N, C-alpha and C positions, 0 to 999 in steps of 0.2 A: 285531366287536371286533378291534382290532389292525390294521384296514385303514388303509393310507396311500396317498393319491392318488399315482400314479406321477409326477405333475408335481413332487412334492416328494420327490425322492430323499433319502437320509439326509444327504449333505453339504449339499445345498441347504436342507433343512429346518433343519439346525443353524444355518446361516448366517442364515436368515431369523429364526429364534427369537432368535439373538444380536442381530441388528439391532433386533428389536422391543424387547428388554430395554433395549438401549442407549438407544434413542430415547424410550422411556417415561421413563427416568431423565432424559434430556436435556430432554424436554418439561416435566418437573416443575421442574427447576432453572432452565430457561429462562424460565418464567413469572416467577419471582422476579427474575431478572436484568433482564428486560424492564421491570419496573416499579420498578426501583431507580435508574434513570438520573437525572441531575441535572436538575431542573425549572428553568424560567426562560424569559425572553424570547428572541427570535431577533434579536440586534443586526444581523446581516448582512442579514436580510430587511428590517429597518427602513431600513438604509442604502440597500439596493437600490431600495426604493420611492421614496425621495427622489431617488436618482440618475436614475431613469426619468422624473422630472418636470422635471429640470434640462436645461440646454443650454449650449453654449459656441459663441460666434461665431454665434449664431442657429441652430445645428444641435443636434438631439437627441443625447443620449449613447447609445451603442450598447447593445443588449441583450446579455447574456452568451451567449444561445442563438444569436446571429447568426453565431457561429463565429469561430475564431481569425483567419482571413484578414481578415474584415470589421473586427474589432477592431483588428488591426495597421494596416490602412489608415487607420482613423480617427485613431489616435494619430500616424501618420506625417504627418498634415496639421496637427498642433498645434505651437505653439511650445514650447520647453522650459519657459517660464514657465506656459503653460496646462496642460501635463502635471503639473507640480509642484503647481499649485493643486488639480487633481482628486485627486491622491494624498493631499494634506493634508485636503481636504474629505471625501473618500470612501475612506478607507484600506481599509475592509473590502470594498469593491467592487474597487478597482484592484488591491489586493494578491492577489486571487483570480481575476483576469480573464485567461483564456487569450487570448493575442494581444497583450496589453499588453507593452511593453518589459520585459525581465527586471529590469534595474536599477531601473526605476520600481516594479515589484512589491516588490522588496526594500525600497525606501525607504518605500512605503506600509505594508508590514507592520511596519516599525519604529514608525511612528506608531500603528498599531493596537495593537501589543503594549505600547507605553508607556502608552496610555490604559487598556488592560485591566489592566496591573499596578497602576496607581493605584486603579482601581475595586475590584479584588480585595483590595488592602491595606486599603482602607476597610471593605470587607465583613468582613474578618477580625477587625475590632474592633467590629462592630455587635452591639448587644444584641437586635436583631430576629431574629438567627439563633441556631440551636441551637449547642451546642458542636461537634457534628460539622460543621455548616455553616461555622462559623468556621475549623475546621481545613482543610476543603476549599478555602475561599477563600485561606487562607495558603499552601497547597500550590500553588494555581494562580498566586498572585503570585510565588512562588519560581520556578516553571517559566517564567513570562513574563520574569522578570529574567534567567534563564539564556539564553533564546532571544535576548535583547537584548545579551548580553555579546559583547565582541570585535567581529569583523567577520562574524558569522554571516549567511548568505544564506537568508533565509526566503522561500520561493517561494509559500507559501499559509498562511493563518492564519484560523481561524474559531472563536471562543470558545463558540459555541452548543452547548448540551448538554454532552457529554463532551469536545468540542473536536476540531478537525481541524487538521493542520499538515503542511507539507512543507519540507524543507531541501535546499539544493544544496551539494555539495562540488565545487570546481573551477570553471572558467570555462564556464558553460553556453552562452553566446552563441558561443563560439569552438570548442566541442567537436566533434570528428569522430565520437566514440563516446560514447554516453550510456547509463548503466545506471540502471534504476529498481528500487528495493527496494519490494516490495509486501508489507506485513506482515499478520498474521492476527488472531485473536481477542484481545480485551481491549487493543487498541492505541488509545490516545487521547492527549490533550494531556499527561496526567500520566505515562503509560508510554512516551512517545516516546523518552526517553533514560534511561539508568541511570548511576549513579556506580560501581557494583560490577558486574563482568562486563558491561561496556558492550556487547559484541558481541551480547548477547541482545535488544537493543532496536533499533529502526530506525536511530537516529542512529549507534550503534556499528557496526551492520552496514554502513551506507554509508561510514562513516569507514574501517573496516577494508578494504573493497574498494578505495576510492580510494587509500589508503596503499599497498596491495599493487600496484595498477596503476602508481603512481609509482615504486615500487621496481623492478618488473620492466622497465618501459619509461618512463624519466624524460622522454623527449621527446614522448611521446604526448599528444595534446590530448583529454583525457577529462573527463567530469563524471559524478557519481553523485548521484541524487536519493533521499533518504529520504522516501518518499511515504506518509504516513498521512492522506491527504486524502479518506478515505471513512469511513462509519460502520461499524465492525466489530461483530461479535457481542460481547455482554457475557457472558463465561463460556462454558463448553462446554455450552450449553443449546439450546433449540429454534431460536433464530436461527442457531446454528452448524451445525445439521443440515439446513438448507434453503438454497436459492440466492437467496432474496429480497434480502438485503443485498449479495450478490455481483453481482446484476444491476444494482442501483443504483450500486454501486461501479464496475462495468465501464464504464458510461456516463461516469463522471467520469474514469476512467483514459484512455479513448480520447480524451476532450476534451483532456486534458493532452498526450497523444502527438501529436495533430495540431498542437499549438502549438510543439513542439520545433523547433530549427533544421532546415530541410529537408535539409541535406547530411548530417546526423548519422545513423549507424547505431545502433539502439537494442536493448539487451538488457533483458529483464524477469527479475527474480529474485523468485520468488513463494513466500512461506512460509506453510505451514499453510492457514488459510482464505483467505489471499491467493492460493493456487494455484487455489482454486475460482473466485475472481474472474477470474483470468487465463484459466482455461478458458472462462468465459462470454464474456469479451472477445475471445477468440482470433479468431473469424470476422470481426470488424470491425477488427482491428488494421491500422494503416497499413502500407504496404510498407516503411517505414523500420525496422520491427521485424524483426530478423533472428534473434533467439533468445528463447525462453521457457524458463527453468530453474525447476523447482519442487522444493522440498525440504520434508520433513516434511509431505507432502501427504495429505489425507484423500480426494483424488480431484479430478478436473477437470470433473465432470459430463459425462463422455464415456466410452465403453467402449474406444475406441482413439484413438491420437494422430491418425489420419487423420480422425476424426470432429470434430476441432477446426476443420477447414477453414481452416488458416493455412499460409502459405508459410514461416513462421519455423521454425527448427530447435527441436524440443522435447526438452529435457534433464530428467532426473529423478534424484534421489538421496535416500537415507534411511539414516541411521546405525542400526546394530543396537540401540543403546540408546534410540532414539526410541520413545516409547509410542504414537505414532500408528499404528505397525505393527500394533497389537492392535485397532484400530478396524475393524469390518467395512467393506470397500470394496465397497459395494453401493448401489443406488438402488432405493427401494421406496415407491411412493405419494408421491413428492416429498421423501422423507426420505433422507438419504445423498447421496454425491457421485460414485458410480460406481466404475469399476475403479481398481485400484492403479496409479499411474503408473510405479512401478518394476518392475511385473510384466513378464515377457517378452511376454505377449500384448498389452499395451497398445501397445508399439511405440515408446516414447521411447528416446532415447540415455541409457542408465543409467551414471552416473559415480560414481567413488569418493568416499567421505566419511570416510575413515579418520581417527580422532582426534576427530571431532565427538562431543560428549557431550549426550545428552538431546534434547529437542525443539527447542531454540533455540541449539545450540552450533555451528552450521555456519560461522560467520564467525570462530571463534576462531583466533588466529594459530597456524600450524603444522599445521592440518588439511588433508587432501586436498581437502575441499569448498571451502575458501577459495582454494586454489591453482587448482582447476578453474574456479571462478567467475571468477577473475581472467583465466584464459586465454580463457574464453568472452567476457568483456567486451572483451578486447583483440582478439578475432578470431583468436587463436592456436589454432585448432581441432586442429591436428596434434599438439599437446602435451597435450591433455586426456587424463586417465587414466580408463580404464573401470573399472566395478565388476567384480569377479571373474566371469569367464565371460560377460560381457555385451558386446555390440557398441555402440560409441558413435562410430563414424566419421562425419565431417561429410559 
């Protein structure tokens, strides 16, 4: 009685018990979240099936998995009229096709969004849907209308399920430095942007960073991508406690990165579960990625920064008011995401986040985190401010 295996010393035992409690709760809530997603057809899969049966000038249309270089070569051989016809006929393919000209993707996604807005507006009045279904359709129609407003540059759009989307700020084709915002849990087509506290959603994060870049260095050729083009976990549930969605998202992220302008230096800014994705993607990042900054991170599925096997600088920050600091930073039987990236032992460059409030306040104007992210994005490493007592030299 009272015997405790020496492998489970008191601190370790407490940590494992805490982890077990957390993930039992996560597993319970996660089951509900997993089965509450919006059901429906896959319009992009339908469009892709038709695309693969079609041809232009006697040549088959390229498969997305052929890679960005092959896709870019294919489009380079087409006339402007042929490109436009493909964008109009297959907007859900061309608009999401890495390697297709960026301006053509923007145009294709405007076609896809316009069609989706009409479809959801009609659904919002349908007697075949429940009241909740009509509300969801109306919300989606409003979101699509917003994404169509002004001269917004939508780089990716897929209405399937909860929806995926990416938006560009700046001139991506001419950018020397590109930043990619990788968001976390509960990010989808409806939560992609906010009208209150905008900086807490991907669009607001990207807009804040781009505005800060332009303020600090107006002559710089930069672009920022709000990248919500992967399936995120729904709620802090079972999906959020494992790396399965991060692994699928990592493949999508690396496919995007290989399609960015070859001359551009790229910085990744990875929030919450997005930092798990960036950790999984790290070993396959192209050489153009010079920096990976994580904030509000539950872990990167690694015990040390060196275990990420990337040549990119690894930065980390967390504000003292961020609840993620109370989550056990462990990995056990596939649950959890490993060591705390802001811990000294992990080995990341730990930067200040003074002024950030809560789990998603890191891009609020006036915070040390936004100032530091801007310096990293611009390559001004010498002016990055460290967290108290931590080393963050480049």
